[in-house]
C-alpha positions as CSV (number, residue, x, y, z in Angstrom):
1,M,59.7,-40.7,-18.4
2,S,58.5,-37.1,-18.9
3,Y,55.6,-35.4,-17.2
4,R,53.7,-32.2,-17.1
5,F,50.6,-31.1,-15.2
6,V,48.1,-28.6,-16.7
7,L,45.9,-27.1,-13.9
8,P,43.3,-24.4,-13.7
9,E,44.6,-21.5,-11.6
10,P,42.6,-22.0,-8.4
11,L,43.7,-25.6,-8.2
12,R,47.3,-24.6,-9.0
13,K,47.3,-22.3,-6.1
14,T,46.0,-25.0,-3.8
15,V,48.6,-27.4,-4.9
16,D,51.4,-24.8,-4.6
17,S,50.3,-24.2,-1.0
18,A,50.5,-27.9,-0.3
19,A,53.9,-28.0,-1.9
20,D,55.1,-25.1,0.3
21,D,53.9,-27.1,3.4
22,W,55.8,-30.2,2.3
23,N,59.0,-28.2,1.7
24,A,58.7,-26.2,5.0
25,H,58.3,-29.4,7.1
26,N,60.8,-31.6,5.2
27,K,58.1,-34.1,4.4
28,V,59.9,-35.7,1.4
29,E,62.8,-36.6,3.7
30,R,60.3,-37.7,6.4
31,F,58.5,-39.9,3.8
32,W,61.7,-41.7,3.0
33,K,62.4,-42.2,6.7
34,K,58.9,-43.9,6.9
35,D,57.5,-41.4,9.3
36,P,53.9,-42.4,10.2
37,T,53.1,-38.9,11.4
38,L,52.6,-37.9,7.8
39,W,49.3,-39.8,8.0
40,T,46.9,-40.6,10.8
41,Q,49.2,-42.6,13.2
42,D,46.8,-45.5,12.8
43,G,49.4,-48.2,12.3
44,E,50.8,-46.9,9.0
45,E,54.3,-47.7,10.0
46,K,53.4,-51.4,9.7
47,W,52.8,-51.0,5.9
48,L,55.7,-49.1,4.6
49,G,57.9,-52.0,3.3
50,W,57.2,-51.1,-0.3
51,I,59.2,-47.8,0.0
52,D,62.5,-49.6,-0.2
53,I,61.5,-52.9,-1.9
54,V,63.1,-52.1,-5.3
55,E,66.6,-52.0,-3.8
56,R,65.9,-55.2,-1.9
57,E,64.7,-56.9,-5.0
58,Q,67.7,-55.9,-7.0
59,K,69.8,-57.8,-4.5
60,E,67.9,-61.0,-5.4
61,A,69.2,-61.1,-9.0
62,S,70.7,-64.6,-8.7
63,S,67.5,-66.2,-7.4
64,Q,65.5,-64.4,-10.1
65,A,68.0,-65.7,-12.8
66,A,67.8,-69.2,-11.4
67,L,64.0,-69.1,-11.5
68,A,64.1,-67.9,-15.1
69,Q,66.4,-70.7,-16.1
70,D,64.3,-73.3,-14.3
71,I,61.1,-72.1,-16.1
72,R,62.9,-72.0,-19.5
73,S,64.4,-75.5,-19.0
74,A,61.1,-77.0,-17.9
75,G,59.4,-76.1,-21.2
76,F,56.1,-75.0,-19.8
77,E,53.8,-73.6,-22.5
78,S,51.4,-71.8,-20.2
79,A,51.4,-70.3,-16.7
80,L,48.2,-69.7,-14.7
81,L,48.4,-66.9,-12.1
82,L,45.7,-67.7,-9.5
83,G,45.1,-64.7,-7.3
84,M,43.0,-61.6,-6.6
85,G,43.5,-57.8,-6.4
86,G,47.1,-56.8,-5.6
87,S,48.3,-60.4,-6.2
88,S,46.9,-60.5,-9.8
89,L,46.5,-57.1,-11.2
90,C,50.2,-56.3,-11.8
91,P,50.7,-59.7,-13.4
92,E,47.7,-59.0,-15.6
93,V,49.2,-55.7,-16.7
94,L,52.4,-57.6,-17.6
95,A,50.6,-60.4,-19.5
96,I,48.6,-58.0,-21.6
97,T,51.3,-55.4,-22.1
98,F,54.3,-57.6,-23.0
99,G,52.6,-60.7,-24.3
100,R,54.4,-64.1,-24.5
101,Q,58.2,-64.0,-24.5
102,P,60.2,-66.4,-26.6
103,G,61.1,-69.6,-24.6
104,F,58.7,-68.8,-21.8
105,P,55.1,-69.7,-21.0
106,A,52.1,-67.6,-22.0
107,L,50.8,-66.0,-18.8
108,H,47.1,-66.3,-18.1
109,I,45.3,-64.7,-15.1
110,V,42.5,-66.4,-13.2
111,D,41.0,-63.9,-10.8
112,T,37.4,-65.0,-10.8
113,T,35.1,-67.5,-9.3
114,D,32.8,-67.4,-12.3
115,P,32.7,-71.1,-13.5
116,A,32.3,-70.2,-17.2
117,Q,35.3,-67.9,-17.2
118,I,37.4,-70.5,-15.3
119,K,36.4,-73.2,-17.8
120,A,37.2,-70.9,-20.7
121,T,40.7,-70.3,-19.5
122,Q,41.2,-74.0,-18.7
123,D,40.1,-74.9,-22.2
124,K,42.9,-72.7,-23.7
125,I,45.7,-74.6,-22.1
126,D,47.2,-78.1,-21.8
127,L,47.6,-78.6,-18.0
128,S,50.3,-81.1,-18.5
129,K,52.5,-78.3,-19.9
130,T,51.3,-75.6,-17.5
131,L,52.7,-74.0,-14.4
132,A,50.3,-72.7,-11.8
133,V,51.3,-69.7,-9.7
134,V,49.2,-69.4,-6.5
135,A,49.5,-65.8,-5.3
136,S,48.0,-65.0,-1.9
137,K,49.6,-62.7,0.7
138,S,47.6,-63.9,3.7
139,G,47.0,-67.4,2.4
140,S,43.4,-67.1,3.7
141,T,41.7,-65.3,0.8
142,L,38.8,-67.4,-0.5
143,E,39.4,-67.1,-4.3
144,P,43.0,-68.2,-4.6
145,N,42.4,-71.0,-2.1
146,V,39.4,-72.5,-4.0
147,L,41.2,-71.9,-7.3
148,K,44.2,-73.8,-6.0
149,Q,42.0,-76.7,-4.8
150,Y,40.3,-76.9,-8.2
151,F,43.4,-76.7,-10.4
152,F,45.5,-78.9,-8.1
153,E,42.9,-81.7,-8.5
154,E,42.8,-81.1,-12.2
155,M,46.6,-81.2,-12.4
156,K,46.6,-84.6,-10.6
157,Q,44.3,-85.9,-13.3
158,A,46.6,-84.5,-16.0
159,V,50.1,-85.5,-14.7
160,G,49.5,-87.8,-11.8
161,A,49.3,-87.1,-8.1
162,D,53.1,-87.6,-7.6
163,K,54.0,-84.8,-10.1
164,A,51.2,-82.3,-9.5
165,G,53.2,-80.3,-7.0
166,S,56.0,-79.7,-9.4
167,H,53.6,-77.8,-11.6
168,F,52.8,-75.2,-8.8
169,I,54.6,-72.2,-7.3
170,A,53.4,-70.2,-4.3
171,I,53.9,-66.5,-3.6
172,T,52.8,-65.8,0.0
173,D,53.8,-64.2,3.2
174,P,55.9,-66.2,5.7
175,G,53.9,-68.4,8.1
176,S,50.7,-68.2,6.0
177,K,48.3,-71.0,5.5
178,M,49.3,-71.1,1.8
179,E,52.9,-71.7,2.8
180,Q,51.8,-74.8,4.8
181,V,49.7,-76.0,1.8
182,A,52.6,-75.5,-0.6
183,K,55.0,-77.4,1.6
184,G,52.4,-80.2,2.1
185,D,51.8,-80.5,-1.6
186,N,55.5,-80.3,-2.6
187,F,55.2,-77.2,-4.7
188,R,58.1,-76.5,-7.1
189,H,59.0,-73.2,-5.4
190,I,57.8,-71.0,-2.6
191,F,58.5,-67.3,-2.8
192,Y,57.8,-64.9,0.1
193,G,56.1,-61.6,0.3
194,D,57.0,-58.9,2.8
195,P,54.4,-58.8,5.6
196,Q,54.9,-55.0,5.7
197,I,53.7,-54.5,2.1
198,G,50.0,-54.4,1.4
199,G,48.7,-56.1,-1.7
200,R,48.0,-53.0,-3.8
201,Y,51.6,-51.8,-3.1
202,S,53.2,-55.1,-3.9
203,A,53.7,-54.8,-7.7
204,L,57.5,-54.4,-7.3
205,S,57.8,-57.1,-4.6
206,N,57.8,-60.8,-5.4
207,F,54.1,-60.7,-6.3
208,G,55.0,-58.8,-9.4
209,V,58.7,-59.7,-9.9
210,V,58.2,-63.5,-9.7
211,A,55.3,-63.3,-12.2
212,A,57.4,-61.2,-14.5
213,T,60.3,-63.7,-14.2
214,V,58.0,-66.7,-14.9
215,A,56.7,-64.8,-18.0
216,G,60.3,-64.3,-19.3
217,L,60.6,-60.5,-18.8
218,D,64.0,-58.9,-18.3
219,T,64.0,-58.7,-14.5
220,P,67.2,-56.6,-14.1
221,K,65.8,-54.1,-16.7
222,L,62.4,-53.8,-15.1
223,L,63.9,-53.2,-11.7
224,A,66.3,-50.7,-13.2
225,E,63.3,-48.8,-14.6
226,A,61.6,-49.0,-11.2
227,A,64.8,-47.7,-9.6
228,K,64.6,-44.6,-11.8
229,G,61.1,-44.0,-10.4
230,V,62.5,-44.4,-6.9
231,A,65.3,-41.9,-7.6
232,S,62.9,-39.3,-9.0
233,A,60.6,-39.7,-5.9
234,K,63.6,-38.7,-3.7
235,Q,64.0,-35.3,-5.3
236,P,62.8,-32.0,-3.8
237,V,59.1,-31.3,-4.5
238,A,59.8,-29.0,-7.4
239,N,61.5,-31.9,-9.3
240,N,59.5,-34.8,-7.9
241,P,56.7,-36.1,-10.2
242,A,55.4,-38.6,-7.6
243,V,55.0,-36.2,-4.8
244,Q,53.7,-33.5,-7.1
245,L,51.1,-35.9,-8.4
246,G,50.1,-36.9,-4.8
247,L,49.7,-33.3,-3.8
248,L,47.6,-32.6,-6.8
249,L,45.3,-35.6,-6.3
250,G,44.8,-35.0,-2.6
251,S,44.3,-31.2,-3.1
252,A,41.9,-31.8,-6.0
253,N,39.9,-34.3,-3.9
254,N,39.6,-31.8,-1.0
255,S,38.4,-29.2,-3.5
256,G,35.6,-31.4,-4.9
257,R,37.4,-33.0,-7.8
258,D,37.1,-36.5,-6.3
259,K,37.4,-38.6,-9.5
260,I,40.4,-39.4,-11.6
261,T,39.8,-40.5,-15.2
262,I,42.6,-42.6,-16.7
263,F,43.4,-42.5,-20.3
264,T,46.3,-44.5,-21.8
265,S,47.9,-45.4,-25.1
266,P,46.3,-48.7,-26.3
267,E,49.6,-50.6,-25.9
268,I,49.4,-50.0,-22.1
269,H,45.7,-49.9,-21.6
270,D,45.6,-52.4,-18.8
271,L,47.6,-50.1,-16.5
272,G,44.3,-48.5,-15.7
273,A,43.0,-51.7,-14.0
274,W,46.0,-51.7,-11.7
275,L,45.6,-48.0,-10.9
276,E,42.0,-48.5,-10.1
277,Q,42.8,-50.8,-7.2
278,L,45.7,-48.7,-5.9
279,I,43.7,-45.5,-5.8
280,A,40.3,-46.7,-4.8
281,E,41.4,-49.1,-2.1
282,S,43.8,-46.6,-0.7
283,T,41.6,-43.6,-0.6
284,G,38.0,-44.7,-0.4
285,K,37.2,-44.7,3.3
286,Q,35.7,-42.6,6.1
287,G,33.3,-41.0,3.6
288,K,36.2,-39.7,1.5
289,G,37.7,-41.1,-1.7
290,I,39.2,-40.6,-5.1
291,T,37.0,-42.6,-7.4
292,P,39.1,-44.0,-10.4
293,V,37.4,-44.1,-13.8
294,D,39.0,-46.6,-16.2
295,R,38.1,-47.6,-19.8
296,E,35.9,-44.6,-20.5
297,A,36.5,-43.5,-24.0
298,I,37.5,-39.8,-24.3
299,G,34.4,-37.7,-24.8
300,S,34.0,-34.0,-25.7
301,P,34.5,-31.6,-22.9
302,S,30.7,-31.0,-22.7
303,V,30.1,-34.5,-21.2
304,Y,32.2,-33.9,-18.1
305,G,31.4,-32.1,-14.9
306,N,33.9,-30.2,-12.7
307,D,34.5,-33.2,-10.4
308,R,37.3,-34.8,-12.4
309,V,41.0,-34.9,-12.8
310,F,42.3,-36.5,-16.0
311,A,45.5,-38.6,-16.3
312,Y,46.9,-39.4,-19.7
313,V,49.7,-42.0,-19.7
314,R,51.1,-42.0,-23.2
315,L,53.6,-44.4,-24.9
316,K,55.9,-42.4,-27.2
317,N,55.5,-43.5,-30.8
318,T,52.2,-45.2,-30.0
319,A,50.4,-46.7,-32.9
320,D,47.3,-44.6,-32.0
321,S,47.9,-40.9,-31.3
322,S,44.3,-40.0,-32.0
323,Q,43.7,-39.4,-28.2
324,D,46.2,-36.5,-28.2
325,A,43.8,-33.9,-29.7
326,K,40.9,-35.1,-27.5
327,V,43.0,-34.6,-24.4
328,A,44.2,-31.2,-25.6
329,A,40.5,-30.2,-25.9
330,L,39.9,-31.1,-22.3
331,E,42.9,-28.9,-21.3
332,A,41.6,-26.0,-23.4
333,A,38.2,-26.4,-21.6
334,G,39.9,-25.8,-18.3
335,H,40.0,-29.4,-16.9
336,P,43.1,-30.4,-14.9
337,V,45.2,-32.9,-16.9
338,V,48.2,-35.0,-15.8
339,H,50.5,-36.1,-18.5
340,F,53.1,-38.9,-18.3
341,E,55.0,-40.1,-21.4
342,I,57.1,-43.3,-21.4
343,S,59.3,-44.3,-24.3
344,D,59.7,-48.0,-23.5
345,L,57.2,-50.5,-22.2
346,Y,59.6,-51.3,-19.3
347,E,59.1,-47.8,-18.0
348,I,55.7,-49.0,-16.8
349,F,57.6,-50.3,-13.7
350,G,58.7,-46.7,-13.0
351,Q,55.0,-45.7,-13.3
352,F,54.1,-48.4,-10.7
353,F,56.4,-46.7,-8.1
354,T,55.5,-43.2,-9.1
355,W,51.7,-43.8,-8.6
356,E,52.3,-45.7,-5.3
357,V,54.1,-42.7,-3.8
358,A,51.5,-40.4,-5.2
359,T,48.7,-42.3,-3.7
360,A,50.4,-42.4,-0.3
361,V,51.0,-38.6,-0.5
362,A,47.4,-38.0,-1.5
363,G,46.3,-39.9,1.5
364,S,48.4,-37.6,3.7
365,I,46.7,-34.6,2.1
366,M,43.3,-36.1,2.6
367,G,43.9,-37.0,6.2
368,I,43.4,-40.8,5.9
369,N,45.3,-44.0,6.3
370,P,46.0,-45.1,2.7
371,F,47.3,-48.5,3.7
372,N,44.2,-50.1,5.3
373,Q,41.0,-51.4,3.6
374,P,38.3,-51.8,6.3
375,D,35.4,-52.1,3.9
376,V,36.9,-54.9,1.8
377,E,36.5,-57.1,4.8
378,S,32.8,-56.3,5.2
379,A,31.9,-58.1,1.9
380,K,34.2,-61.0,2.8
381,I,32.4,-61.4,6.1
382,E,29.0,-61.5,4.3
383,T,30.3,-64.0,1.8
384,R,31.7,-66.3,4.5
385,A,28.3,-66.2,6.3
386,L,26.5,-67.1,3.1
387,T,28.8,-70.0,2.1
388,S,28.7,-71.3,5.7
389,E,24.9,-71.3,5.5
390,Y,25.0,-73.2,2.3
391,E,27.2,-75.8,3.8
392,K,24.7,-76.3,6.6
393,S,21.4,-76.1,4.6
394,G,22.5,-76.8,1.0
395,K,21.0,-73.6,-0.3
396,L,21.7,-69.8,-0.2
397,P,19.1,-67.5,1.3
398,T,16.7,-66.2,-1.2
399,R,15.0,-62.8,-1.8
400,T,11.8,-62.0,-3.6
401,P,12.1,-59.7,-6.6
402,F,10.1,-56.5,-6.5
403,A,9.5,-56.6,-10.2
404,T,10.1,-59.0,-13.2
405,D,10.1,-58.4,-16.9
406,S,10.7,-61.0,-19.6
407,G,12.5,-63.3,-17.3
408,I,14.6,-60.6,-15.8
409,E,14.2,-60.1,-12.0
410,L,14.8,-56.8,-10.1
411,Y,15.9,-56.6,-6.5
412,A,16.4,-53.8,-4.0
413,T,15.7,-52.9,-0.4
414,D,12.0,-52.4,0.4
415,E,12.7,-48.7,0.9
416,Y,14.6,-48.2,-2.4
417,A,12.2,-50.4,-4.4
418,A,9.3,-48.3,-3.1
419,R,11.1,-45.2,-4.2
420,L,11.7,-46.6,-7.7
421,K,8.2,-47.9,-8.2
422,S,6.6,-44.6,-7.0
423,S,8.7,-42.6,-9.5
424,A,8.7,-45.0,-12.4
425,R,6.6,-44.1,-15.4
426,S,6.0,-47.8,-16.1
427,S,6.5,-51.0,-14.2
428,D,8.6,-52.8,-16.9
429,L,12.4,-53.0,-17.0
430,A,12.8,-49.7,-18.8
431,G,10.6,-47.9,-16.4
432,I,12.4,-49.1,-13.3
433,L,15.8,-48.4,-14.9
434,R,14.7,-44.9,-15.8
435,A,13.7,-44.3,-12.2
436,H,17.0,-45.7,-11.0
437,L,19.0,-43.6,-13.4
438,D,17.0,-40.5,-12.4
439,Q,18.6,-40.9,-8.9
440,I,21.9,-39.8,-10.5
441,H,22.7,-36.1,-9.7
442,A,25.6,-33.8,-10.5
443,H,28.9,-35.1,-9.1
444,D,27.5,-38.6,-8.6
445,Y,28.9,-41.6,-10.6
446,F,27.2,-44.6,-12.1
447,A,28.8,-48.0,-11.6
448,T,27.9,-51.3,-13.2
449,L,28.9,-54.2,-11.1
450,A,28.7,-57.3,-13.2
451,F,29.0,-60.7,-11.5
452,L,29.3,-62.3,-14.9
453,P,32.0,-63.9,-17.1
454,M,34.5,-61.2,-18.1
455,F,34.2,-62.0,-21.7
456,T,34.7,-59.5,-24.5
457,G,31.1,-59.8,-25.7
458,N,29.7,-59.1,-22.3
459,E,32.0,-56.2,-21.7
460,T,31.2,-54.6,-25.1
461,I,27.5,-54.5,-24.3
462,I,28.0,-53.0,-20.9
463,Q,30.6,-50.5,-22.2
464,G,28.0,-49.4,-24.8
465,F,25.3,-48.5,-22.3
466,R,27.8,-47.2,-19.8
467,H,28.9,-44.5,-22.2
468,K,25.3,-43.6,-23.0
469,V,24.6,-43.0,-19.4
470,R,27.7,-40.8,-19.2
471,D,26.8,-38.7,-22.1
472,A,23.1,-38.3,-21.0
473,K,23.7,-37.7,-17.3
474,K,27.2,-36.0,-17.7
475,V,28.6,-38.0,-14.8
476,A,31.5,-40.4,-14.3
477,T,30.8,-44.0,-15.0
478,C,32.6,-47.2,-13.8
479,L,32.5,-50.9,-14.7
480,G,33.7,-53.7,-12.5
481,F,33.4,-57.4,-13.0
482,G,32.8,-59.4,-9.8
483,P,34.4,-60.7,-7.8
484,R,37.6,-59.0,-8.9
485,F,36.4,-55.5,-8.2
486,L,35.6,-56.5,-4.6
487,H,39.4,-56.4,-4.0
488,S,39.8,-53.1,-5.9
489,T,37.2,-50.4,-6.4
490,G,34.8,-52.1,-4.0
491,Q,36.5,-50.4,-1.0
492,D,35.7,-47.0,-2.4
493,Y,32.1,-47.9,-3.4
494,K,31.4,-48.9,0.2
495,G,33.7,-46.7,2.3
496,G,33.9,-43.6,0.1
497,P,31.4,-40.8,-0.3
498,N,27.8,-41.8,-0.9
499,T,27.9,-40.5,-4.5
500,G,27.5,-43.8,-6.4
501,V,24.4,-45.2,-8.1
502,F,25.0,-48.9,-8.6
503,L,23.6,-51.4,-11.1
504,Q,24.5,-54.9,-10.0
505,I,24.0,-57.5,-12.7
506,T,23.9,-61.2,-11.9
507,G,23.1,-64.2,-14.0
508,G,22.4,-67.9,-14.0
509,H,25.1,-70.5,-14.7
510,A,24.9,-72.4,-17.9
511,I,27.8,-74.5,-16.5
512,D,29.2,-75.0,-13.0
513,L,32.4,-76.4,-11.6
514,P,32.8,-78.3,-8.3
515,I,35.4,-77.2,-5.7
516,P,37.2,-80.3,-4.3
517,G,36.8,-80.6,-0.6
518,Q,33.8,-78.2,-0.4
519,K,30.1,-78.7,-0.6
520,Y,29.7,-75.5,-2.6
521,S,30.6,-75.0,-6.2
522,F,32.1,-72.0,-8.0
523,G,28.6,-71.0,-9.1
524,I,27.5,-70.9,-5.4
525,V,30.6,-68.9,-4.4
526,I,30.1,-66.1,-7.0
527,D,26.4,-66.0,-6.1
528,A,27.3,-65.6,-2.5
529,Q,29.8,-62.9,-3.3
530,A,27.3,-61.0,-5.3
531,A,24.7,-61.3,-2.5
532,G,27.2,-60.2,0.1
533,D,28.4,-57.2,-1.9
534,L,24.8,-56.0,-2.4
535,A,24.0,-56.5,1.3
536,V,26.9,-54.3,2.3
537,L,26.0,-51.6,-0.3
538,E,22.5,-51.6,1.0
539,S,23.6,-51.4,4.6
540,R,25.6,-48.3,3.8
541,G,22.5,-46.7,2.2
542,R,23.8,-46.8,-1.3
543,R,21.4,-46.5,-4.3
544,A,21.7,-50.0,-5.5
545,L,19.6,-52.0,-7.9
546,R,20.2,-55.7,-8.7
547,V,19.1,-57.0,-12.1
548,H,19.2,-60.8,-12.4
549,L,19.4,-62.4,-15.8
550,G,18.8,-66.0,-16.9
551,A,21.6,-68.4,-17.9
552,D,21.7,-66.8,-21.4
553,I,23.9,-63.8,-20.4
554,P,24.4,-62.1,-23.8
555,T,20.6,-62.1,-24.5
556,G,19.9,-60.7,-21.0
557,L,22.5,-58.0,-21.4
558,K,21.0,-56.9,-24.7
559,K,17.7,-56.6,-23.0
560,I,19.3,-54.3,-20.4
561,A,21.0,-52.3,-23.1
562,A,17.7,-51.8,-24.9
563,A,15.9,-50.9,-21.7
564,I,18.5,-48.3,-20.9
565,D,18.2,-46.8,-24.4
566,A,14.5,-46.5,-23.7
567,A,15.1,-45.1,-20.2
568,L,17.4,-42.4,-21.6
569,A,15.2,-41.5,-24.5
């Protein structure tokens, strides 16, 4: 791995000052001693197990080899990873980056409650030749629990009740509810997490390593690459890319550059999804936050404000080097740019550790606890209340739209709806969206929160109008699919600075799937999650508009895209 940081002079001086402080107070050494006084002394010492996890995982080589041999011998064709957030995003990076390995199952990630998306994944596989990996640290998270219930019942139908458990593996913390379930259902294996490692810092623990082993990756090699990242993070500040990056991100945030835009070579593009969670969930709290921006195409320097840091993670000998000149143009325009280059895909494991350290260091500079996630819980509480209400009454609470247009319904708080209607030039969808987009000001960001199937067609349409908003308003833009973003960027959207303008998109369900043992279905769950998320955004005074489509999602999205075109005209 090679690295270089290109910074404007004022930011360089600020970072140098922070580096002097870390040197003067031996903070690198204190970091490796797990000194909680580097942060806020709010229980950080309980969450520092990730710092030495690579060395501990390297001592488990024999069990990793045994698992690999078991998976290869069993002849599974597919593996389903059922999890959310930190339990699923690293495995997703591995599945997309490395693809299927010879002699091992293809790894599929199910991190949704959208019934159409679940069904689409199920239709790709033969359950009788599939291994399901249920990944849940606490064992109490809604999504992996209901996904396990669904797929375990489906597996019974496919292979018989007596054999279903042999098609399941659990990764969970000791003593969790999921451990009990796994033992009761005779799972093939149970692997344990470290209770002192939070989900977003768990990529190099069993939550990442077991998934990598199941998928047939070279576990000793990946841990060796991670160990290189560990070694570099122990160096003095001047030679320490992880600490330097953290000092930069924290200092930039404190100076008003509170967004990091992630560019990667196409071969490693999904790294951005993992970085989103790590950075947003760690830093977005107490009205502060570094807002990550992933999957924005590189624009000309003129479309960017002075509130961004850019990170470019490049694969040497990439098949597409067209981004190099565009990134160079950003540097020439005076924007801060962080460069990392890796020469082998396995070096991505060193990147995991480098960015984990950097995020923890940034939290120290920002004066926050980078290991808690208080606002993720708020949406979970709202969702639980709604699903409990459904179990009692058989229906979710309803709201009245403040406007409708061609079958599309618009929702907001009374106060925000009144503001939009009073400033709208017309009462149709385009008029209301124009008024909503007019709420965007300099240094804000625009986020589309889509509680829809994460299908390529849907994403393409949203990506299209997202970039048009960026170019017209010259602000950062984000795209999250629910419910997965609730365990990722959702923390920053609710707990970070009130600089987001949110467009929540929900839709009807052309199909639905039952959840064994529950009165509610997957469709009800995702509807409750969307309602809960909106309620929390609204309670925090966020500028949030919900647009509800019918069951024909692509047609509805095209209507939104056309209305945004008109709104920006």
